[in-house]
Each structure stands twice: as C-alpha cells, then as structure tokens.
PADO-946719 format. One line per field, with one value per residue (C-alpha): residue in one letter; x, y, z. Coordinates in pm, whole numbers, plus 50000, padded with zeros to 5 digits. Layout:
<sites>
r: A,...
east: X,...
north: Y,...
up: Z,...
</sites>
This chain:
<sites>
r: X,X,X,X,X,X,X,X,X,X,X,X,X,X,X,X,X,X,X,X,X,X,X,X,X,X,X,X,X,X,X,X,X,X,X,X,X,X,X,X,X,X,X,X,X,X,X,X,X,X,X,X,X,X,X,X,X,X,X,X,X,X,X,X,X,X,X,X,X,X,X,X,X,X,X,X,X,X,X,X,X,X,X,X,X,X,X,X,X,X,X,X,X,X,X,X,X,X,X,X,X,X,X,X,X,X,X,X,X,X,X,X,X,X,X,X,X,X,X,X,X,X,X,X,X,X,X,X,X,X,X,X,X,X,X,X,X,X,X,X,X,X,X,X,X,X,X,X,X,X,X,X,X,X,X,X,X,X,X,X,X,X,X,X,X,X,X,X,X,X,X,X,X,X,X,X,X,X,X,X,X,X,X,X,X,X,X,X,X,X,X,X,X,X,X,X,X,X,X,X,X,X,X,X,X,X,X,X,X,X,X,X,X,X,X,X,X,X,X,X,X,X,X,X,X,X,X,X,X,X,X,X,X,X,X,X,X,X,X,X,X,X,X,X,X,X,X,X,X,X,X,X,X,X,X,X,X,X,X,X,X,X,X,X,X,X,X,X,X,X,X,X,X,X,X,X,X,X,X,X,X,X,X,X,X,X,X,X,X,X,X,X,X,X,X,X,X,X,X,X,X,X,X,X,X,X,X,X,X,X,X,X,X,X,X
east: 49968,50170,50251,50100,50476,50545,50797,50659,50919,51288,51350,51057,51036,50674,50467,50090,49906,49531,49268,48859,48956,49114,49478,49680,50042,50151,50502,50245,49929,50055,50362,50437,50495,50915,50796,50852,50603,50302,50057,49856,49799,49775,49450,49319,49381,49230,48932,48868,48877,48655,48329,48380,48424,48064,48200,48565,48680,48465,48537,48907,49047,49255,49614,49488,49591,49489,49822,49648,49317,49220,48940,48790,48817,48556,48446,48499,48257,48250,48344,48015,47840,48029,47919,47559,47528,47766,47847,47604,47889,48068,47834,47711,48048,48210,48414,48658,48926,49107,49426,49517,49795,49557,49276,49152,48839,48575,48308,48047,47989,47726,47769,47828,48133,47842,47907,47653,47626,47798,48127,48297,48653,48924,49211,49555,49587,49287,49445,49716,49796,49770,49896,49889,49859,49738,49888,49580,49292,49512,49350,49435,49361,49328,49311,49127,49230,48856,49015,48813,48955,48819,48989,48925,48945,49012,49281,49480,49873,49968,49734,49860,50213,50147,49936,50213,50456,50175,50098,50496,50505,50193,50119,50472,50383,50018,50118,49944,49702,49392,49095,48752,48609,48851,48781,48568,48283,48031,47960,47647,47660,47525,47660,47982,47871,47969,47675,47586,47559,47216,47064,46954,46851,47162,47152,47321,47112,46812,46918,46704,46857,46710,46651,46674,46317,46187,46377,46237,45904,45970,46109,45861,45588,45750,45836,46243,46120,46399,46677,46502,46476,46844,46925,47019,46732,46859,46887,46517,46343,46491,46389,46045,45987,46108,46045,45671,45635,45718,45491,45174,45269,45264,44884,44761,44930,44772,44443,44446,44562,44273,44002,43943,44086,44027,44379,44567,44666,45056,45203,45005,44677,44637,44458,44730,44639,44615,44916,45080,44988,45081,45446,45464,45334,45561,45829,45801,45732,46090,46227,46047,46194,46502,46512,46386,46623,46923,46779,46737,47065,47217,46975,47087,47483,47386,47139,47453,47633,47386,47170,47029,46636,46670,46957,46911,46615,46436,46096
north: 50030,50343,50547,50904,51061,50846,51058,51133,51418,51327,51746,51788,51628,51500,51769,51761,52038,52057,52248,52244,51940,51740,51621,51749,51647,51981,51876,51690,51900,52230,52157,52077,51765,51791,51878,52281,52525,52613,52922,52850,52461,52520,52767,52534,52219,52390,52513,52120,52023,52330,52136,51821,51957,51808,51456,51428,51503,51242,50967,50971,50685,50717,50816,50902,51200,51350,51346,51488,51581,51608,51889,51707,51426,51176,50850,50495,50490,50307,50456,50339,50485,50809,50827,50771,51009,51305,51609,51490,51221,51502,51641,51281,51157,51439,51337,51496,51214,51252,51030,50934,50730,50440,50513,50634,50831,50895,51169,51242,51590,51802,52036,52313,52134,52079,51731,51502,51313,51002,50845,50524,50424,50163,50059,50070,49708,49603,49775,49533,49751,50166,50345,50706,50678,50898,51171,51393,51217,51091,50825,50667,50299,50076,49700,49572,49244,49096,49123,49411,49719,50065,50409,50748,50969,51331,51368,51728,51708,51845,51617,51300,51380,51437,51127,50897,51031,50932,50593,50517,50578,50408,50108,49906,49981,49811,49473,49172,49374,49316,49349,49167,49402,49358,49702,49995,50019,50248,50426,50598,50951,51002,50739,50635,50258,50049,49979,49642,49652,49599,49682,50029,50112,50158,49864,50070,50443,50370,50576,50494,50541,50544,50219,50017,49908,50217,50353,50092,50161,50557,50494,50267,50511,50900,51041,51119,50964,50726,51033,51262,50993,50892,51282,51346,51624,51823,51489,51424,51741,51686,51332,51451,51643,51426,51105,51236,51322,51028,50839,51079,51016,50626,50637,50847,50658,50366,50499,50578,50230,50079,50304,50528,50855,50958,50899,51199,51283,51340,51547,51495,51475,51099,50944,50743,50350,50163,49954,50265,50433,50104,50125,50470,50363,50047,50293,50540,50264,50108,50428,50524,50145,50184,50515,50353,50108,50345,50592,50284,50187,50513,50591,50228,50331,50652,50478,50177,50508,50513,50844,50900,51002,51282,51404,51256,51462,51560,51497
up: 50036,49885,50179,50196,50174,49858,49686,49315,49189,49235,49262,49551,49913,49996,50168,50293,50340,50357,50178,50298,50516,50242,50260,49970,49858,49735,49601,49355,49292,49290,49054,48697,48465,48643,49009,48984,49159,48920,49055,48773,48854,49232,49151,48904,49135,49423,49188,49070,49441,49551,49372,49565,49909,49973,49959,49933,50300,50438,50152,50229,50440,50735,50560,50246,50071,49746,49483,49164,49022,48663,48630,48317,48089,47965,48063,47908,47639,47290,46942,46824,47134,47061,46724,46774,47082,46849,47052,47362,47436,47612,47810,47943,47980,48167,48423,48716,48810,49170,49208,49582,49773,49782,49508,49184,49236,48962,49030,48755,48656,48474,48204,48449,48609,48901,49071,48970,49307,49148,49270,49217,49317,49247,49481,49265,49357,49148,48810,48657,48422,48331,48061,47935,47562,47265,47051,46981,47188,47497,47687,48037,47954,48241,48281,48612,48831,48687,48343,48190,48063,47975,47885,47983,47679,47591,47865,47823,47772,48093,48330,48104,48193,48591,48543,48400,48702,48956,48820,48800,49168,49283,49065,49151,49537,49484,49314,49487,49690,49476,49649,49592,49398,49151,48970,48994,49256,49318,49620,49831,49801,50126,50360,50124,50128,49864,49635,49452,49105,48957,49327,49301,49676,49918,50174,50432,50435,50194,49925,49627,49290,48933,48817,48472,48466,48484,48224,47991,48104,48015,47708,47555,47674,47653,47367,47492,47816,47878,47807,48076,48321,48265,48325,47968,47968,47605,47423,47586,47463,47127,47094,47264,46902,46693,46835,46905,46503,46358,46650,46509,46157,46223,46388,46143,45816,46008,46058,45671,45609,45785,45642,45968,45861,45516,45288,45169,44832,44741,44528,44185,44364,44370,44678,44833,44831,45156,45092,45065,45383,45552,45397,45584,45891,45892,45802,46086,46364,46245,46324,46614,46747,46644,46820,47132,47167,47120,47381,47619,47563,47606,47923,48102,48084,48281,48505,48608,48696,49017,48974,49316,49296,49601,49849,50208,50419,50104,50112
</sites>
C-alpha cells in the first residue's frame, strides 16, 4: 500500500497540506510535470477540488491524501456509442478524476461543472495495468484484476504527463494487493457505503437510485422519456419532438390504411392507397423503435452509474 509520503518527483520532498478539510500533496498537486512550483496549476487544482467539498473530506480514508486531480475528461465509452451520441457524448461522459495514494476516484460531473452525485473508486491493487497513450486524443487505459479494460479519454497533455508520474509511483507499490472488488465499485453519495451492481437502493442508508425497469417503461411510453429519466434532459427534449412527430405520422398513416381516416393525396393529387399508407406507418414505426432501442441503451449506461433520486432528508 503506497504511503501518503510516497515520493513522486525527484526534485521535491513529499509535503502534505490541507485545503477544505482535504489532505493534499502540494509537491505534486501544485507543481508541473517537472516538479516545479506552478501557481496556475495550484489555482486550477484547488478550484477543481472545491466542487467536491461536499463529499471528498468524508470519502477519504485514514492516511489517504490527494496526489492529483484531473479537472475534466471523458468517462469510458465505446466508439460506436460516441458516434451515435454525437456532441452529446461530451456532456453525458463528463468526469473529474482524483488520484490518491490509495485509490483512483471517479466523479460524474454536470455540464456546468457541478458534481452529479455519482462516485466510484478503484484500489490501485485492483489495477493490473495502467498506461497513458495517444497524441491527439490522450487516454488513460486501465486493465483491472477481473480482466476487463477501459479508457478515459480526451485528457489534456499537461494532465497526461502528471498522471504518468503518479502511476509510475503508485502502481509498483500496489502489486499483489487486489481486493474482492477487482475493479471500480460505485459508492453511495450519502453514507459512503459500497453499492451493489443492479441493486438500486443503498443497503446501508436506504437512498434510492433510478433503475433500469423504470427507464424501460419511460422509454417505451414517453417520447424522449428515457433520456429525461437518465438526466439527459437536452437529448430528451429533442427526442420528444422528433420521436413524437414520427409516432403521430405512424398513427395517422395506420388509421388511413384501415379506413378510419380519409387517405391523403400525394403531390400529383392522387389518393394514396392503403398499401402505401401502411408502408409509411411501418417505416415510421421502425424509425421510432430503432430510436427507442438506442435511447434505452444510452440511458442504461447512465443509470448504471447510480443516479440518486433525491438528497438525504428531502421529501
């Protein structure tokens, strides 16, 4: 287990300070990749940590200190999912990483840089391989003791160099210290207890989280409802109109096909036949069904990060 005074930069002696109740290694957090003091990095680090003051002081364990913080990067996401989400991929995967001497902490962030109240952690001993790779798109690639691997992406260059220095120090000191988790584990934002995958209620404090069954119902019944439920509000609003439009067209086309509604005329003034209107209805239903399937997949990814319904004490 890496000690809190583990050397990181050869040019700096380990020094621990405190800010907002959080122990910090100022020789790492307030310096550049060469270990030289850097005021801009100091202000940036303190600003990034200030948004986590609600949870970080009580989340850290005894003899745990913050080594470095990545203000913004993107959570692991497949290339196909990135493509299908488009620019929204940046919004839904916004992440703040905190590196300590014991763990890597992941905090989900809102687009306005506020904490989303989702948090998970992995012990260094549960990481069998960690690399910083890439040029245009720098990534932190991790392989866990359970055999899975994933990559945080869109790292800034100045972050990637510091991350490498931290990893070179903590990973060798954690060899052979795997835990039963063998990877990332989500944490309750209220009581800090470990959460169980697939169980959307904290066994310790009873905090309820949004669940996959409700996500499925809202995805099927409400245009854009799955996105809205999964806190992807902008996507939900856009889908409400696009998906709603295709649904209305499908319903009217089906009613025309069975003769309940008078059929429309095409551009040449010809009355559309029932077979044609039925084809339009089926095509629109196919688009709606495909869209809902993607909506559920995207929403499920967010739900599995444990999105809490309410803060403790709220009605």
